[in-house]
C-alpha positions in Angstrom: 1.5 -2.6 0.5 -1.5 -2.6 -1.9 -3.5 -4.9 0.4 -2.7 -2.8 3.5 -3.6 0.5 1.9 -6.6 -1.1 0.1 -8.1 -2.2 3.5 -7.7 1.3 4.8 -9.2 3.0 1.7 -12.0 0.5 1.4 -13.4 1.4 4.9 -15.0 4.6 3.6 -16.8 3.0 0.6 -17.9 0.1 2.8 -19.3 2.5 5.4 -21.3 4.3 2.8 -22.5 1.3 0.7 -23.0 -1.6 3.1 -26.3 -0.2 4.6 -27.8 1.2 1.4 -30.2 -1.8 0.8 -31.5 -1.2 4.4 -32.5 2.5 3.9 -36.3 1.8 3.8 -36.0 -0.5 6.8 -34.0 2.0 8.8 -36.5 4.8 8.0 -39.3 2.6 9.3 -37.4 1.4 12.4 -36.4 4.9 13.4 -39.8 6.5 12.4 -38.1 9.0 10.2 -38.7 10.1 6.6 -36.5 8.8 3.8 -34.9 12.2 3.4 -33.6 12.1 7.0 -32.0 8.7 6.4 -30.3 10.0 3.2 -28.8 12.7 5.5 -26.8 10.0 7.2 -24.9 9.6 3.9 -24.5 13.4 3.6 -23.2 13.5 7.2 -20.5 10.9 6.7 -19.5 12.6 3.5 -19.1 16.0 5.3 -17.2 14.2 8.0 -14.9 12.6 5.5 -14.3 16.0 4.0 -13.6 17.9 7.2 -11.6 15.0 8.7 -9.2 15.0 5.8 -8.6 18.8 6.1 -7.4 18.1 9.7 -5.7 14.8 9.4 -3.8 15.5 6.2 -1.7 18.3 7.7 -1.3 16.3 10.9 0.2 13.5 8.9 2.7 15.9 7.3 3.7 17.1 10.8 3.6 13.9 12.9 4.1 11.2 10.3 1.6 8.9 8.8 1.1 6.1 11.4 -0.1 7.9 14.5 -3.0 9.9 13.0 -4.0 6.8 11.0 -4.1 4.5 14.1 -6.2 7.0 16.1 -8.6 7.5 13.2 -9.1 3.7 12.7 -9.7 3.3 16.5 -12.4 6.0 16.6 -14.0 4.6 13.4 -14.4 1.2 15.2 -16.0 2.8 18.2 -18.5 4.8 16.3 -19.5 1.7 14.2 -20.4 0.0 17.4 -22.4 3.0 18.7 -24.4 3.2 15.4 -25.9 -0.2 16.3 -27.7 1.3 19.3 -29.2 4.6 17.9 -32.8 5.2 18.6 -33.4 8.4 16.5 -32.4 9.7 13.1 -30.7 12.8 14.7 -28.4 10.6 16.7 -27.7 8.4 13.7 -26.8 11.5 11.6 -24.5 12.8 14.4 -22.7 9.5 14.8 -22.2 9.1 11.0 -20.6 12.5 11.0 -18.1 11.5 13.6 -17.5 8.2 11.8 -16.7 10.1 8.7 -14.2 12.3 10.4 -12.4 9.2 11.8 -12.7 7.3 8.5 -11.0 10.2 6.7 -7.7 9.0 8.1 -7.7 5.9 5.8 -8.4 7.8 2.7 -6.2 10.9 3.1 -3.2 9.1 4.6 -3.2 6.3 2.1 -2.9 8.8 -0.8 -0.1 10.6 1.1 1.8 7.3 1.5 1.5 6.6 -2.2 3.0 10.1 -2.9 5.8 9.4 -0.4 6.8 6.2 -2.3 5.8 6.7 -5.9 5.7 9.4 -8.6 4.1 10.1 -12.0 3.1 6.9 -13.9 4.2 4.7 -11.1 1.8 6.5 -8.8 -1.0 6.2 -11.4 -0.3 2.4 -11.7 -0.4 2.0 -8.0 -3.6 3.9 -7.7 -5.1 1.7 -10.3 -4.1 -1.4 -8.4 -5.4 0.2 -5.2 -8.8 0.8 -6.8 -8.9 -2.9 -7.8 -8.9 -3.7 -4.1 -11.0 -0.8 -2.9 -13.5 -1.3 -5.7 -14.5 -4.6 -4.1 -15.9 -2.7 -1.1 -18.7 -0.9 -3.0 -19.3 -4.0 -5.1 -19.5 -6.5 -2.2 -21.0 -3.9 0.3 -24.6 -3.7 -1.0 -24.8 -7.3 -1.9 -23.6 -8.3 1.5 -25.8 -5.7 3.1 -28.8 -7.1 1.3 -28.0 -10.7 2.3 -27.6 -9.6 5.9 -31.1 -8.3 5.9 -32.3 -11.8 5.2 -30.9 -13.1 8.4 -31.0 -10.2 10.8 -31.7 -6.5 11.4 -30.0 -3.6 9.7 -27.7 -3.2 12.7 -25.7 -6.2 11.5 -24.1 -4.0 8.8 -22.5 -1.8 11.5 -21.4 -4.9 13.5 -19.5 -6.0 10.3 -18.1 -2.5 9.9 -16.7 -2.5 13.4 -15.1 -5.9 12.8 -13.5 -4.8 9.5 -12.2 -1.6 11.2 -10.7 -3.6 14.1 -8.9 -5.8 11.7 -7.7 -2.7 9.8 -6.2 -1.4 13.1 -4.2 -4.6 13.6 -3.1 -4.6 9.9 -1.8 -1.0 10.1 -0.1 -1.5 13.5 1.9 -4.5 12.3 2.0 -4.1 8.5 2.4 -0.4 7.7 5.8 1.2 8.4 6.3 4.9 8.6 6.7 6.4 5.1 7.6 10.0 5.9 11.0 10.4 7.6 11.2 12.8 10.5 13.6 15.1 8.6 11.0 15.6 5.8 8.1 16.5 8.0 6.5 19.9 7.9 5.9 21.5 11.3 2.2 22.2 11.9 2.3 26.0 12.2 -0.9 27.9 11.2 1.0 30.5 9.2 3.0 27.9 7.2 -0.1 25.8 6.7 -2.1 28.7 5.3 0.8 29.6 3.0 0.9 26.0 1.7 -2.9 25.9 1.2 -2.8 29.3 -0.5 -0.1 28.1 -2.9 -2.0 24.9 -3.7 -5.3 26.7 -4.5 -3.5 29.0 -6.8 -1.8 26.2 -8.7 -3.9 25.3 -11.7 -2.0 21.9 -12.0 -3.5 21.0 -8.6 -6.9 22.8 -8.6 -7.9 21.7 -12.1 -7.8 17.9 -11.5 -9.0 18.3 -7.9 -12.2 20.1 -8.9 -12.7 17.7 -11.8 -12.4 14.8 -9.4 -14.8 16.3 -7.0 -17.5 17.0 -9.6 -17.1 13.5 -11.1 -17.5 12.0 -7.6 -20.6 14.1 -7.1 -22.1 12.6 -10.2 -21.3 9.1 -9.1 -22.4 9.7 -5.5 -25.8 11.0 -6.7 -26.3 7.5 -8.1 -25.0 5.8 -4.9 -27.1 7.9 -2.5 -30.4 7.9 -4.5 -30.7 4.8 -6.5 -31.6 2.5 -3.5 -34.8 4.5 -3.0 -35.5 5.0 -6.8 -34.9 1.4 -7.8 -37.2 0.1 -5.0 -39.9 2.7 -5.0 -40.0 3.7 -8.7 -38.7 0.6 -10.5 -40.1 -2.1 -8.2 -36.7 -3.7 -7.3 -36.2 -5.6 -4.0 -33.4 -4.8 -1.6 -31.6 -7.9 -2.9 -32.3 -6.9 -6.5 -30.9 -3.4 -5.9 -27.7 -4.9 -4.3 -27.1 -7.1 -7.4 -27.5 -4.2 -9.8 -25.2 -2.1 -7.7 -22.6 -4.9 -7.7 -22.7 -5.3 -11.4 -22.2 -1.6 -11.9 -19.3 -1.6 -9.5 -17.6 -4.2 -11.7 -17.6 -1.4 -14.3 -15.6 0.8 -11.9 -13.1 -2.0 -11.4 -12.8 -2.7 -15.1 -12.2 0.9 -15.8 -9.3 1.0 -13.3 -7.7 -2.0 -14.9 -8.0 -0.7 -18.4 -6.4 2.5 -17.1 -3.5 0.4 -15.7 -3.1 -1.2 -19.2 -3.1 2.2 -20.9 -0.3 3.6 -18.7 2.7 4.1 -20.8 0.6 4.0 -24.0 -1.7 7.0 -23.5 -0.8 10.0 -21.4 -2.5 10.7 -18.1 -4.6 13.7 -19.2 -6.0 11.8 -22.2 -7.0 8.9 -20.1 -8.8 11.3 -17.8 -10.5 13.0 -20.7 -11.8 9.6 -22.0 -13.3 8.8 -18.6 -15.0 12.2 -18.4 -16.5 11.7 -21.8 -17.8 8.2 -21.0 -19.3 9.5 -17.8 -21.1 12.4 -19.4 -22.4 10.4 -22.4 -23.8 7.7 -20.0 -25.8 10.1 -17.9 -27.1 11.9 -21.0 -28.4 8.5 -22.1 -30.0 8.1 -18.7 -31.8 11.5 -19.0 -33.1 10.5 -22.5 -34.4 7.1 -21.2 -36.2 8.9 -18.4 -37.7 11.6 -20.6 -39.1 9.0 -23.1 -40.4 6.7 -20.4 -38.0 3.8 -21.4 -36.0 3.6 -18.2 -35.9 0.2 -16.6 -33.5 -1.8 -14.4 -31.8 -3.5 -17.4 -31.3 -0.3 -19.4 -30.2 1.7 -16.4 -27.8 -1.0 -15.4 -26.1 -0.6 -18.8 -26.0 3.2 -18.4 -24.6 3.1 -14.9 -22.1 0.4 -15.8 -20.7 2.7 -18.5 -20.6 5.6 -16.1 -18.7 3.6 -13.5 -16.3 2.4 -16.1 -15.6 6.0 -17.0 -15.1 6.9 -13.3 -12.5 4.0 -13.2 -10.5 6.1 -15.6 -11.2 9.5 -14.0 -10.4 8.8 -10.3 -6.8 7.4 -10.5 -5.7 9.9 -13.2 -7.2 13.0 -11.6 -5.7 12.0 -8.3 -2.3 11.4 -9.9 -2.3 14.7 -11.7 -3.2 16.6 -8.5 -1.0 14.8 -6.0 2.1 14.3 -8.2 2.2 18.1 -9.0 3.3 18.7 -5.4 6.4 17.8 -3.4 6.2 14.9 -0.9 6.6 17.3 2.1 3.1 18.7 1.5 1.5 15.5 0.2 -0.7 15.1 3.3 -2.1 18.7 2.9 -2.5 18.2 -0.8 -4.3 14.9 -0.3 -6.5 16.5 2.4 -7.7 19.2 0.0 -8.3 16.6 -2.8 -10.3 14.4 -0.5 -12.1 17.2 1.3 -13.4 18.8 -1.9 -14.2 15.3 -3.3 -16.5 14.4 -0.4 -17.8 17.9 0.1 -19.0 18.1 -3.5 -20.1 14.5 -3.4 -22.2 14.9 -0.2 -23.5 18.5 -1.0 -24.4 18.2 -4.7 -25.8 14.7 -4.5 -28.3 15.9 -1.8 -29.9 18.2 -4.4 -31.5 15.1 -6.0 -33.8 15.0 -2.9 -35.0 18.5 -3.3 -38.2 17.5 -5.0 -41.9 18.3 -4.2 -42.2 15.1 -2.3 -38.8 15.4 -0.5 -37.6 12.2 -2.1 -35.2 11.6 -5.0 -36.6 10.5 -8.3 -35.0 9.3 -11.5 -35.7 12.7 -13.1 -34.0 14.6 -10.2 -31.0 12.2 -10.4 -30.7 12.9 -14.1 -30.7 16.6 -13.6 -27.9 16.5 -10.9 -25.8 13.9 -12.7 -25.9 15.6 -16.1 -25.1 19.0 -14.6 -22.1 17.7 -12.6 -20.9 15.7 -15.6 -20.9 18.7 -17.8 -19.2 20.8 -15.1 -16.4 18.3 -14.6 -15.6 18.2 -18.3 -15.7 22.1 -18.5 -13.4 22.5 -15.5 -10.9 20.0 -16.9 -10.9 21.8 -20.3 -10.6 25.2 -18.7 -7.7 24.1 -16.4 -5.9 22.7 -19.4 -6.3 26.0 -21.3 -5.2 28.1 -18.4 -2.2 25.8 -17.8 -1.0 26.3 -21.4 -1.8 30.0 -21.4 -0.4 31.0 -18.0 2.4 28.5 -17.0 3.8 31.0 -14.5 0.6 30.9 -12.5 1.1 27.3 -11.4 3.9 27.9 -8.9 
């Protein structure tokens, strides 16, 4: 089960990370400025957000398998089409559709975990799941960088199409339906709006959901901008960037496994708080290094490794707190809101790093966005905890 859901969930990170080393090459090939190529990342993030809003409630109404299989099939087709784009505008549009389709793997995998597990068991499963899915962002840029040595950037999308096709076969034969027909929620607009209204008024759900989204925005600012910054400001090669990215992703995997070890020893909210603190301290260190002119590939690798380690604690615990606070009958809708806000904040706030005088992200602009989102995530978590203690009746 871990491997099946891992393959599904890893499709999204692989789609965002595999082509990162090729950004400068794609910009040159399509005759587009770097900012437009960065928009392809924003487009897939927006698609992932909107797709989850649609596919989550669908999975509550129709079961998990059918929407998942359709999503994987469309993701495969758009991966093939991305190989033949001839303009940045077409590339952005296809990446949006790819994001909508790829949302199926993320949102429905979380719903399946909620169908089958609760509380610490869910947190333990999410940690194991992130061990598998964490390999995608680690291997993705390294593999993408190596592919550039033997062929054009389109090879990355050929590989995505192959992985997605394999995912379809794995789901079809290896993932049984986890939501019985008797527990499904009919997809009526009125009932859906009431469910969403209840969720957004529930501080147990909203607090960890917004915390997760802001933390993801902090991490995604690094993911979307550091390819350009490392190569243009710090003198790294595409292959050098991919190695640094892989090392930092090991931090994410290590964090998830430390989290699994701490389950049963440290309560979920404290594990989450530890991850938030590590993330904020690391990006503050990055800001200091940039301000004093001491930032280099080695020092920044240490900083980002620590940040990613912290995110390995934040993501499974914030997800567990949000999803486990709701009944299984609305797990798809709850998962959709968690994922939609995560990717909306990730794609929207990370794009602010590119709003510079030159139109390109810099280490300084990265620091501003990452420190701001890190502070905001910690503040939201603290405020939600205070409100939950002060007004327990408001979480119904």
